[in-house]
NUFIKE-114138 format. One record per atom (N, C-alpha, C): residue number from 0; residue in one letter; x, y, z. Coordinates in nm, 3 decimals, padded with zeros to 5 digits. Layout:
N
NUM/A/X/Y/Z
...
REM end
This chain:
131
0/M/00.809/00.523/00.716
0/M/00.764/00.425/00.835
0/M/00.823/00.392/00.887
1/R/00.770/00.256/00.952
1/R/00.818/00.115/01.094
1/R/00.955/00.190/01.044
2/N/01.012/00.127/00.943
2/N/01.170/00.066/00.963
2/N/01.220/00.159/00.791
3/D/01.331/00.224/00.852
3/D/01.381/00.338/00.748
3/D/01.404/00.239/00.542
4/K/01.416/00.130/00.513
4/K/01.392/-00.011/00.426
4/K/01.250/00.063/00.406
5/E/01.194/00.049/00.455
5/E/01.045/00.054/00.415
5/E/01.014/00.186/00.382
6/Y/01.042/00.308/00.393
6/Y/01.040/00.465/00.451
6/Y/01.140/00.495/00.333
7/Q/01.232/00.425/00.247
7/Q/01.339/00.410/00.152
7/Q/01.179/00.389/00.059
8/L/01.179/00.294/00.027
8/L/01.103/00.243/-00.072
8/L/01.000/00.316/-00.126
9/C/00.922/00.362/-00.003
9/C/00.756/00.463/-00.083
9/C/00.831/00.528/-00.105
10/K/00.923/00.589/-00.015
10/K/00.989/00.809/-00.074
10/K/01.072/00.688/-00.246
11/A/01.118/00.595/-00.311
11/A/01.110/00.547/-00.439
11/A/01.013/00.541/-00.490
12/I/00.936/00.441/-00.447
12/I/00.747/00.482/-00.484
12/I/00.742/00.589/-00.550
13/S/00.690/00.731/-00.459
13/S/00.679/00.820/-00.447
13/S/00.755/00.884/-00.579
14/T/00.854/00.890/-00.603
14/T/00.951/01.004/-00.699
14/T/00.898/00.916/-00.770
15/Y/00.928/00.798/-00.799
15/Y/00.878/00.710/-00.970
15/Y/00.726/00.771/-01.024
16/L/00.594/00.774/-00.906
16/L/00.516/00.823/-00.908
16/L/00.446/00.930/-01.001
17/K/00.548/01.012/-00.908
17/K/00.565/01.183/-00.950
17/K/00.612/01.165/-01.121
18/L/00.719/01.078/-01.153
18/L/00.808/01.116/-01.274
18/L/00.757/01.037/-01.363
19/Q/00.705/00.949/-01.404
19/Q/00.638/00.867/-01.423
19/Q/00.480/00.906/-01.543
20/Y/00.390/00.921/-01.363
20/Y/00.245/01.003/-01.355
20/Y/00.238/01.128/-01.287
21/P/00.265/01.230/-01.335
21/P/00.224/01.341/-01.219
21/P/00.091/01.414/-01.249
22/N/00.032/01.269/-01.324
22/N/-00.134/01.387/-01.309
22/N/-00.197/01.292/-01.210
23/V/-00.174/01.144/-01.198
23/V/-00.199/01.038/-01.111
23/V/-00.207/01.084/-00.915
24/L/-00.307/01.092/-00.866
24/L/-00.320/01.129/-00.730
24/L/-00.320/00.993/-00.651
25/Y/-00.238/00.992/-00.586
25/Y/-00.188/00.872/-00.466
25/Y/-00.153/00.989/-00.348
26/H/-00.132/00.873/-00.227
26/H/-00.177/00.928/-00.086
26/H/-00.086/00.777/-00.024
27/F/-00.031/00.835/00.040
27/F/00.079/00.735/00.156
27/F/-00.012/00.770/00.301
28/D/-00.027/00.677/00.376
28/D/-00.112/00.625/00.474
28/D/00.010/00.648/00.585
29/Y/00.034/00.771/00.740
29/Y/00.037/00.850/00.762
29/Y/00.084/00.697/00.915
30/A/00.010/00.579/00.941
30/A/00.054/00.468/01.012
30/A/00.206/00.467/01.058
31/G/00.253/00.429/00.934
31/G/00.372/00.338/00.973
31/G/00.477/00.473/01.007
32/L/00.454/00.556/01.046
32/L/00.573/00.755/01.057
32/L/00.574/00.688/01.216
33/N/00.725/00.712/01.224
33/N/00.746/00.763/01.386
33/N/00.728/00.852/01.418
34/L/00.566/00.822/01.509
34/L/00.509/01.000/01.525
34/L/00.571/00.954/01.717
35/S/00.533/01.137/01.752
35/S/00.508/01.137/01.880
35/S/00.422/01.075/01.987
36/I/00.413/01.066/02.108
36/I/00.330/00.964/02.158
36/I/00.233/01.044/02.121
37/Q/00.193/01.174/02.153
37/Q/00.034/01.251/02.133
37/Q/00.070/01.257/01.983
38/Q/00.104/01.271/01.911
38/Q/00.042/01.286/01.722
38/Q/00.049/01.117/01.749
39/A/00.043/00.966/01.747
39/A/00.043/00.869/01.731
39/A/-00.096/00.843/01.837
40/S/-00.155/00.854/01.967
40/S/-00.293/00.848/02.041
40/S/-00.393/00.977/01.910
41/K/-00.378/01.016/01.875
41/K/-00.475/01.141/01.761
41/K/-00.465/01.061/01.688
42/M/-00.430/01.062/01.630
42/M/-00.424/00.930/01.462
42/M/-00.470/00.832/01.517
43/K/-00.452/00.703/01.616
43/K/-00.517/00.646/01.639
43/K/-00.708/00.590/01.649
44/T/-00.675/00.759/01.724
44/T/-00.821/00.777/01.747
44/T/-00.922/00.810/01.656
45/I/-00.853/00.850/01.552
45/I/-00.974/00.901/01.422
45/I/-00.899/00.768/01.295
46/Q/-00.842/00.740/01.360
46/Q/-00.850/00.595/01.271
46/Q/-00.956/00.475/01.200
47/G/-01.003/00.381/01.112
47/G/-01.090/00.336/01.101
47/G/-00.980/00.168/01.184
48/K/-01.025/00.078/01.103
48/K/-01.004/00.019/01.138
48/K/-00.823/-00.045/01.084
49/I/-00.804/-00.183/01.215
49/I/-00.606/-00.183/01.205
49/I/-00.615/-00.257/01.096
50/G/-00.477/-00.179/00.991
50/G/-00.455/-00.271/00.807
50/G/-00.443/-00.187/00.732
51/Y/-00.511/-00.056/00.703
51/Y/-00.525/00.019/00.662
51/Y/-00.392/00.006/00.534
52/P/-00.388/00.008/00.386
52/P/-00.286/-00.025/00.341
52/P/-00.154/00.113/00.332
53/D/-00.056/00.080/00.318
53/D/00.052/00.262/00.288
53/D/-00.035/00.302/00.171
54/L/-00.045/00.280/00.118
54/L/-00.061/00.390/-00.032
54/L/-00.197/00.351/-00.073
55/F/-00.233/00.456/-00.113
55/F/-00.443/00.404/-00.245
55/F/-00.343/00.517/-00.395
56/I/-00.360/00.448/-00.472
56/I/-00.342/00.556/-00.600
56/I/-00.526/00.553/-00.610
57/I/-00.519/00.701/-00.650
57/I/-00.624/00.715/-00.653
57/I/-00.705/00.773/-00.827
58/H/-00.708/00.597/-00.855
58/H/-00.710/00.683/-00.952
58/H/-00.796/00.518/-01.049
59/P/-00.937/00.541/-01.061
59/P/-01.011/00.469/-01.162
59/P/-00.979/00.379/-01.277
60/N/-01.018/00.263/-01.314
60/N/-00.944/00.201/-01.414
60/N/-01.022/00.161/-01.479
61/G/-01.146/00.160/-01.484
61/G/-01.319/00.123/-01.520
61/G/-01.378/-00.057/-01.499
62/I/-01.232/-00.090/-01.410
62/I/-01.250/-00.254/-01.387
62/I/-01.257/-00.206/-01.187
63/Y/-01.102/-00.108/-01.129
63/Y/-01.154/-00.139/-01.017
63/Y/-01.149/00.017/-01.011
64/H/-01.219/00.073/-00.883
64/H/-01.244/00.202/-00.763
64/H/-01.099/00.256/-00.819
65/G/-00.944/00.138/-00.762
65/G/-00.810/00.274/-00.686
65/G/-00.731/00.151/-00.702
66/L/-00.635/00.162/-00.706
66/L/-00.530/00.082/-00.630
66/L/-00.462/00.110/-00.482
67/F/-00.476/-00.009/-00.394
67/F/-00.404/00.000/-00.275
67/F/-00.298/-00.065/-00.250
68/L/-00.174/-00.063/-00.186
68/L/-00.022/-00.096/-00.259
68/L/00.008/-00.146/-00.070
69/E/00.048/-00.259/00.060
69/E/00.031/-00.297/00.143
69/E/00.238/-00.327/00.110
70/I/00.276/-00.202/00.154
70/I/00.432/-00.218/00.081
70/I/00.499/-00.250/00.238
71/K/00.603/-00.401/00.169
71/K/00.712/-00.432/00.278
71/K/00.833/-00.452/00.217
72/A/00.931/-00.418/00.296
72/A/01.046/-00.419/00.215
72/A/01.135/-00.531/00.199
73/S/01.073/-00.630/00.198
73/S/01.086/-00.721/00.143
73/S/00.938/-00.832/00.189
74/E/00.990/-00.937/00.117
74/E/00.888/-01.052/00.142
74/E/00.975/-01.166/00.257
75/S/01.064/-01.177/00.306
75/S/01.074/-01.259/00.420
75/S/00.983/-01.135/00.556
76/Q/00.942/-01.054/00.580
76/Q/00.885/-00.976/00.656
76/Q/00.694/-01.063/00.657
77/L/00.685/-01.129/00.508
77/L/00.542/-01.144/00.549
77/L/00.510/-01.285/00.551
78/Y/00.592/-01.361/00.554
78/Y/00.564/-01.543/00.569
78/Y/00.642/-01.587/00.681
79/N/00.664/-01.653/00.760
79/N/00.756/-01.737/00.801
79/N/00.797/-01.867/00.771
80/K/00.835/-02.001/00.834
80/K/00.894/-02.088/00.771
80/K/00.820/-02.174/00.674
81/N/00.743/-02.191/00.828
81/N/00.566/-02.288/00.788
81/N/00.507/-02.182/00.592
82/G/00.541/-02.076/00.561
82/G/00.450/-02.008/00.472
82/G/00.338/-01.956/00.542
83/N/00.267/-01.918/00.646
83/N/00.164/-01.872/00.739
83/N/00.246/-01.699/00.764
84/F/00.195/-01.641/00.816
84/F/00.143/-01.494/00.817
84/F/00.199/-01.479/00.907
85/K/00.425/-01.428/00.922
85/K/00.438/-01.410/01.014
85/K/00.364/-01.344/01.119
86/S/00.262/-01.280/01.123
86/S/00.176/-01.203/01.213
86/S/00.091/-01.220/01.206
87/E/-00.033/-01.159/01.363
87/E/-00.155/-01.079/01.350
87/E/-00.168/-00.950/01.235
88/H/-00.074/-00.883/01.287
88/H/-00.061/-00.836/01.218
88/H/-00.127/-00.800/01.038
89/I/00.043/-00.846/01.042
89/I/-00.027/-00.880/00.926
89/I/-00.094/-00.999/00.823
90/R/-00.119/-01.078/00.859
90/R/-00.318/-01.116/00.900
90/R/-00.393/-01.011/00.913
91/G/-00.360/-00.972/00.973
91/G/-00.521/-00.832/00.960
91/G/-00.501/-00.772/00.852
92/Q/-00.382/-00.672/00.859
92/Q/-00.391/-00.637/00.707
92/Q/-00.348/-00.654/00.509
93/N/-00.408/-00.877/00.535
93/N/-00.465/-00.937/00.451
93/N/-00.599/-00.961/00.415
94/N/-00.629/-00.955/00.569
94/N/-00.723/-00.977/00.579
94/N/-00.891/-00.826/00.544
95/Y/-00.771/-00.692/00.558
95/Y/-00.866/-00.543/00.512
95/Y/-00.829/-00.606/00.319
96/I/-00.727/-00.595/00.324
96/I/-00.674/-00.656/00.196
96/I/-00.771/-00.725/00.094
97/G/-00.835/-00.821/00.142
97/G/-00.923/-00.892/00.114
97/G/-01.106/-00.795/00.097
98/Q/-01.160/-00.711/00.184
98/Q/-01.255/-00.642/00.212
98/Q/-01.239/-00.522/00.099
99/L/-01.132/-00.479/00.077
99/L/-01.098/-00.388/00.009
99/L/-01.127/-00.475/-00.146
100/R/-01.095/-00.565/-00.231
100/R/-01.140/-00.610/-00.307
100/R/-01.295/-00.617/-00.309
101/A/-01.338/-00.674/-00.261
101/A/-01.471/-00.733/-00.215
101/A/-01.586/-00.619/-00.269
102/K/-01.471/-00.511/-00.246
102/K/-01.585/-00.366/-00.284
102/K/-01.502/-00.277/-00.392
103/G/-01.494/-00.368/-00.466
103/G/-01.383/-00.376/-00.600
103/G/-01.311/-00.226/-00.659
104/F/-01.199/-00.288/-00.503
104/F/-01.048/-00.219/-00.559
104/F/-00.938/-00.271/-00.595
105/R/-00.861/-00.301/-00.644
105/R/-00.724/-00.386/-00.637
105/R/-00.636/-00.333/-00.512
106/A/-00.608/-00.461/-00.469
106/A/-00.505/-00.426/-00.366
106/A/-00.437/-00.519/-00.363
107/E/-00.333/-00.508/-00.292
107/E/-00.257/-00.600/-00.278
107/E/-00.078/-00.545/-00.204
108/F/00.022/-00.706/-00.138
108/F/00.081/-00.626/-00.062
108/F/00.186/-00.586/-00.212
109/I/00.294/-00.545/-00.163
109/I/00.471/-00.569/-00.241
109/I/00.617/-00.584/-00.163
110/C/00.665/-00.584/-00.248
110/C/00.743/-00.642/-00.186
110/C/00.903/-00.605/-00.203
111/S/00.896/-00.529/-00.296
111/S/01.011/-00.421/-00.324
111/S/00.953/-00.319/-00.430
112/F/01.073/-00.238/-00.448
112/F/01.003/-00.135/-00.597
112/F/01.027/-00.227/-00.720
113/D/01.045/-00.319/-00.795
113/D/01.065/-00.330/-00.901
113/D/00.896/-00.428/-00.881
114/E/00.856/-00.456/-00.759
114/E/00.694/-00.575/-00.751
114/E/00.595/-00.393/-00.767
115/A/00.623/-00.343/-00.722
115/A/00.594/-00.187/-00.719
115/A/00.522/-00.105/-00.844
116/K/00.669/-00.105/-00.935
116/K/00.673/-00.004/-01.083
116/K/00.571/-00.119/-01.090
117/L/00.616/-00.242/-01.101
117/L/00.543/-00.357/-01.183
117/L/00.357/-00.334/-01.201
118/S/00.361/-00.329/-01.072
118/S/00.197/-00.342/-00.958
118/S/00.144/-00.194/-00.993
119/I/00.131/-00.082/-01.070
119/I/00.191/00.041/-01.089
119/I/00.119/-00.021/-01.213
120/D/00.245/00.035/-01.320
120/D/00.217/00.027/-01.407
120/D/00.122/-00.058/-01.520
121/N/00.037/-00.160/-01.474
121/N/00.024/-00.247/-01.445
121/N/-00.130/-00.190/-01.513
122/Y/-00.109/-00.163/-01.387
122/Y/-00.291/-00.058/-01.339
122/Y/-00.286/00.046/-01.397
123/I/-00.238/00.174/-01.402
123/I/-00.237/00.226/-01.483
123/I/-00.204/00.251/-01.648
124/N/-00.179/00.140/-01.672
124/N/-00.217/00.080/-01.862
124/N/-00.294/00.046/-01.860
125/C/-00.373/-00.042/-01.779
125/C/-00.448/-00.125/-01.809
125/C/-00.640/00.030/-01.839
126/Y/-00.563/00.106/-01.726
126/Y/-00.663/00.231/-01.769
126/Y/-00.683/00.310/-01.811
127/Y/-00.464/00.361/-01.910
127/Y/-00.508/00.393/-01.996
127/Y/-00.578/00.370/-02.206
128/N/-00.574/00.159/-02.122
128/N/-00.631/00.123/-02.273
128/N/-00.777/00.064/-02.276
129/N/-00.771/00.116/-02.184
129/N/-00.943/00.050/-02.154
129/N/-01.021/00.209/-02.229
130/F/-00.983/00.347/-02.262
130/F/-01.046/00.469/-02.315
130/F/-00.957/00.533/-02.453
REM end
């Protein structure tokens, strides 16, 4: 991910998913990795809109088509002192999350491992409780 804290958080989430939900499919986006200029150029060429979330859990639960998580290492990355989004980039990510929600996905920002675990557990357990 763009900074080591986000990468470490993604790594912890991946480990949790592998151990807790070994049959659940998921995918982390590569956009946050430190790619070479050539790799970054190739990725930009094939990407859709800017703002695609970091993690997609490919697991419909009867209500939603899947779970998208935009991962931040801390809440301070989201908002400035006025309570507005800290950057246009984050505002764009929020817009993308809104579009995903409108299409029947669950999508949200998470800012810690505990938030990720709670979101994933609630989502997956809702699935199992519906069947």
